[in-house]
ROLO-289609 format. One line per 3 residues: their letters; for each residue x, y, z of C-alpha. Coordinates in Angstrom, 3 decimals, always signed. Example, Ala and Ser with C-alpha at 12.3 -4.5 7.8 and 13.67 -1.06 7.14 Angstrom:
as) +12.300:-4.500:+7.800; +13.670:-1.060:+7.140
This chain:
mtt) -8.045:+22.822:+10.872; -5.604:+23.723:+13.517; -5.758:+22.271:+16.976
lde) -8.492:+24.184:+18.756; -7.572:+26.653:+21.456; -9.444:+26.790:+24.734
nak) -11.493:+29.821:+23.700; -12.881:+28.034:+20.664; -13.656:+24.988:+22.766
qea) -15.483:+27.044:+25.376; -17.492:+28.893:+22.753; -18.650:+25.562:+21.378
sgm) -19.177:+23.928:+24.762; -22.954:+24.030:+24.427; -22.870:+21.678:+21.470
trr) -22.738:+17.914:+21.575; -19.437:+16.339:+20.569; -21.031:+14.871:+17.445
gfl) -22.549:+18.207:+16.497; -19.328:+20.021:+17.331; -17.276:+17.727:+15.102
gfl) -19.853:+18.194:+12.383; -19.012:+21.865:+11.930; -16.353:+23.039:+9.519
gks) -14.915:+26.499:+9.323; -14.800:+29.257:+6.825; -11.770:+29.834:+4.673
aac) -9.843:+33.086:+4.607; -11.259:+34.010:+1.223; -14.784:+32.626:+1.145
vga) -17.516:+31.242:+3.314; -16.765:+27.630:+4.197; -18.990:+24.636:+3.793
iag) -20.827:+23.165:+6.751; -23.708:+20.901:+7.631; -25.486:+20.058:+10.863
ass) -25.197:+16.827:+12.764; -28.506:+15.631:+11.318; -27.551:+16.315:+7.691
tig) -26.686:+13.700:+5.090; -23.244:+12.192:+5.569; -20.917:+14.181:+3.386
ate) -18.713:+17.224:+3.458; -18.884:+17.971:+7.136; -20.070:+14.965:+9.110
lvh) -17.175:+12.761:+8.087; -16.479:+9.160:+8.950; -16.301:+8.632:+12.713
gkr) -16.927:+12.348:+13.236; -13.617:+13.450:+11.734; -13.030:+16.888:+10.305
gfq) -11.201:+17.540:+7.068; -10.463:+21.256:+7.259; -7.345:+23.015:+8.422
qnd) -7.888:+26.643:+9.287; -6.769:+28.815:+12.140; -8.487:+29.007:+15.509
eqf) -10.203:+32.347:+14.853; -11.764:+31.026:+11.677; -12.912:+27.892:+13.435
aea) -14.492:+29.824:+16.303; -16.280:+32.072:+13.794; -17.664:+29.050:+11.974
vnn) -18.906:+27.479:+15.192; -20.731:+30.664:+16.174; -22.093:+31.418:+12.717
ppk) -22.328:+28.145:+10.802; -23.580:+28.322:+7.198; -25.406:+25.314:+5.810
vpd) -24.718:+23.166:+2.776; -27.938:+21.365:+1.869; -28.092:+17.864:+0.472
ynw) -24.395:+17.198:-0.088; -23.725:+13.471:-0.157; -20.149:+12.363:-0.652
ndh) -21.304:+9.061:-2.115; -22.671:+10.940:-5.145; -19.303:+12.345:-6.248
ewa) -15.873:+11.238:-7.436; -13.672:+14.334:-7.605; -10.519:+14.471:-9.720
mgv) -8.147:+17.063:-11.154; -6.377:+17.449:-14.471; -3.235:+19.464:-15.213
dtd) -2.440:+20.611:-18.747; +1.260:+21.446:-18.539; +1.199:+22.830:-22.089
rci) -0.776:+25.762:-20.700; +1.139:+26.558:-17.495; +3.112:+29.845:-17.594
gcl) +4.609:+29.602:-14.111; +2.850:+32.687:-12.765; +2.400:+31.003:-9.333
rcm) -1.014:+32.611:-8.805; -2.265:+29.165:-7.858; +0.175:+28.954:-4.986
eac) -0.623:+32.443:-3.737; -4.374:+31.830:-3.909; -3.997:+28.511:-2.091
kme) -2.077:+30.105:+0.754; -4.652:+32.853:+1.181; -7.613:+30.479:+0.928
nsv) -6.309:+27.882:+3.354; -4.224:+29.874:+5.852; -0.993:+28.215:+4.729
qmd) +2.189:+29.662:+6.220; +3.400:+32.525:+4.042; +6.888:+31.365:+3.178
afh) +8.462:+29.487:+0.305; +8.842:+26.216:+2.184; +5.266:+25.534:+3.328
frt) +2.719:+24.879:+0.621; -0.257:+22.838:-0.469; +0.469:+23.303:-4.137
wve) +3.587:+24.416:-5.937; +5.035:+24.743:-9.448; +8.286:+23.312:-10.762
ryv) +10.241:+24.624:-13.750; +11.912:+22.041:-16.017; +14.640:+23.359:-18.339
yle) +16.648:+21.372:-20.873; +19.795:+23.264:-21.802; +21.170:+22.856:-25.295
gsn) +22.835:+19.468:-25.708; +21.575:+18.062:-22.407; +19.176:+15.168:-21.951
tav) +18.619:+15.932:-18.287; +16.339:+18.680:-17.029; +17.389:+21.307:-14.524
vds) +14.531:+21.674:-12.040; +13.718:+24.511:-9.659; +10.685:+25.793:-7.792
qsd) +9.577:+28.732:-5.650; +11.811:+27.538:-2.797; +14.995:+27.869:-4.863
pkn) +17.224:+30.562:-3.247; +17.622:+32.406:-6.556; +13.857:+32.604:-7.000
ien) +13.398:+33.853:-3.438; +16.027:+36.520:-4.082; +14.314:+37.473:-7.337
ags) +10.953:+37.853:-5.592; +12.527:+39.951:-2.853; +10.615:+38.115:-0.144
etk) +9.739:+34.614:+1.015; +6.086:+35.690:+0.981; +6.108:+36.442:-2.751
frf) +6.701:+33.840:-5.411; +8.367:+34.467:-8.772; +10.636:+32.537:-11.088
dnr) +13.813:+34.380:-12.003; +15.183:+34.813:-15.518; +18.429:+32.907:-15.021
yrn) +18.299:+31.317:-18.479; +18.064:+34.528:-20.492; +21.668:+34.335:-21.697
vkv) +21.935:+30.597:-22.351; +20.577:+28.367:-25.074; +17.573:+26.305:-24.033
dka) +16.230:+23.368:-26.030; +13.010:+23.007:-24.068; +11.401:+24.404:-20.937
ffv) +8.037:+23.997:-19.247; +6.267:+24.336:-15.896; +4.588:+21.562:-13.924
pkl) +2.064:+22.347:-11.173; +2.086:+19.811:-8.356; -0.110:+19.055:-5.375
cnq) -1.466:+16.164:-3.340; -2.612:+13.473:-5.752; -5.533:+12.353:-3.529
ceh) -4.571:+8.749:-4.262; -6.937:+5.805:-4.406; -4.449:+3.790:-2.355
psc) -2.739:+6.501:-0.272; +0.406:+5.400:+1.520; -0.024:+8.301:+3.948
vqv) -3.254:+6.771:+5.260; -1.592:+3.398:+5.689; +1.176:+4.715:+7.940
cpt) -0.831:+7.182:+10.053; -0.849:+5.730:+13.601; -3.860:+7.715:+14.843
gat) -6.214:+7.745:+11.866; -5.822:+11.504:+11.502; -5.247:+11.063:+7.776
fka) -8.150:+9.381:+6.025; -9.699:+9.096:+2.581; -13.188:+10.507:+2.055
ndg) -15.736:+8.631:-0.027; -15.773:+11.370:-2.673; -12.031:+11.143:-3.296
pvl) -9.914:+13.642:-1.334; -7.487:+12.497:+1.332; -8.141:+14.652:+4.392
idt) -6.472:+15.389:+7.733; -8.279:+15.755:+11.029; -5.634:+17.703:+12.901
tyc) -7.289:+17.115:+16.259; -5.895:+13.572:+15.966; -2.580:+14.489:+14.302
igc) +0.349:+13.997:+16.696; +2.948:+15.456:+14.359; +4.915:+12.219:+13.926
qyc) +5.351:+13.009:+10.209; +5.192:+9.367:+9.144; +2.848:+10.517:+6.389
vqa) +5.361:+13.119:+5.209; +7.934:+10.372:+4.802; +5.488:+7.957:+3.176
cpy) +4.167:+10.325:+0.497; +6.054:+9.625:-2.751; +5.086:+13.033:-4.147
gar) +6.464:+15.334:-1.453; +2.990:+16.793:-1.077; +2.948:+17.209:+2.713
tfn) +4.624:+19.792:+4.918; +4.873:+20.154:+8.678; +3.480:+23.269:+10.330
esr) +5.831:+23.918:+13.232; +3.606:+26.519:+14.860; +0.637:+24.147:+14.969
gtv) +2.552:+20.923:+15.439; +0.537:+19.194:+12.726; +0.933:+18.167:+9.105
dkc) -0.677:+20.146:+6.279; -1.577:+19.203:+2.713; -3.860:+20.030:-0.190
nwc) -7.460:+18.870:+0.196; -8.708:+20.366:-3.090; -10.304:+23.144:-1.013
yhr) -12.833:+20.683:+0.364; -14.867:+23.516:+1.870; -15.338:+24.898:-1.658
itk) -15.936:+21.784:-3.745; -18.666:+20.561:-1.378; -20.496:+23.805:-2.207
gln) -20.172:+23.354:-5.963; -17.190:+25.711:-6.271; -13.799:+25.032:-7.826
pac) -10.640:+24.823:-5.715; -8.963:+28.208:-5.335; -6.032:+27.230:-7.563
vev) -8.405:+26.303:-10.385; -10.403:+29.483:-9.907; -7.445:+31.862:-10.305
cpt) -5.480:+30.081:-13.053; -5.359:+32.542:-15.999; -4.633:+29.913:-18.644
gtr) -6.941:+27.036:-17.712; -4.045:+24.792:-16.752; -5.988:+23.120:-13.939
ifg) -9.190:+21.243:-14.650; -11.449:+20.017:-11.869; -14.691:+18.112:-11.710
drk) -16.734:+15.048:-10.876; -15.838:+11.837:-12.716; -19.316:+10.492:-12.030
dpe) -20.574:+13.168:-14.428; -19.465:+12.108:-17.938; -19.771:+15.685:-19.192
spi) -17.854:+17.355:-16.367; -14.635:+19.243:-17.242; -12.426:+16.519:-15.782
slf) -14.286:+13.693:-17.531; -13.934:+15.481:-20.863; -10.259:+16.252:-20.170
irn) -9.416:+12.621:-19.452; -11.488:+11.329:-22.362; -10.150:+13.747:-24.964
nhv) -6.440:+13.785:-24.077; -3.575:+11.405:-23.535; -3.089:+11.726:-19.791
qvl) -0.840:+10.066:-17.269; -0.274:+10.101:-13.530; +2.955:+10.707:-11.659
kpe) +4.919:+7.710:-10.393; +2.388:+5.035:-11.393; +4.892:+2.383:-10.355
mgn) +4.323:+3.299:-6.699; +0.845:+1.779:-6.821; -0.880:+4.744:-5.165
apn) -3.274:+5.276:-8.102; -3.315:+9.093:-8.140; -6.407:+11.136:-9.012
vfy) -4.466:+14.006:-10.591; -4.098:+13.450:-14.331; -1.381:+15.198:-16.339
kgt) -1.234:+16.094:-19.992; +2.027:+17.028:-21.702; +4.508:+15.946:-19.050
dke) +8.028:+14.814:-19.869; +9.437:+11.444:-18.846; +11.657:+13.150:-16.270
vv) +8.723:+14.697:-14.448; +8.225:+12.768:-11.216
């Protein structure tokens, strides 16, 4: 969520602080998840009254005035995780576009919650050439910073191997971003995701520096940090994250590891998977299949 403006605060002035902090907003693309102050601790009434959503002020005010309910969600009953099958990714970038629309992410190539990198091994080379949506040539190819397309720069050269790798916040078990946050704005929820309560974020960007995956960006207009939260407003309603929902090839797999028959449990059990930068000790909860040794 963004820092609340005075109008939103006044509209919610009749609520208690605990009840007020218990409400979460709607996303740009779907109705958001919310529970009252008396509901089971979970998606909305987070630890110490923190909020884990980042939407704009209009969306927040709408949610305060017209709060939907999510019955019986208990974050202690779930252990969310994501899988990425890089053998399936075609680099269409629909995931990135859907994420921006769903979560009110700034519409340019340099602010993102999820992104896709292209790895290309030219003939005779053992080192990959890597680019993403923020590469100037890809921006030029798309014709706009608000559209995302990979160009065809390799059409006239010999390529030994090429593949795409979706990336996002790894929602680590031991998140370095949480360790360095001086205000407690960044915190880990019991069901897995690492969330940001932007009402406490002072924009110091220590977390941006601490994240070994480059998964955080700074929103200059809001003065706060932004990151993927696996569309927490969706998963607490039993929905998939937006990026999973729109993927045309099934590259992204999401589910509850406490359910042995969930898509993510089956993905991890039936494939050789690995995490990015295991040597950092963060213990990521995004599991990759088919990545190359140079993918970091």
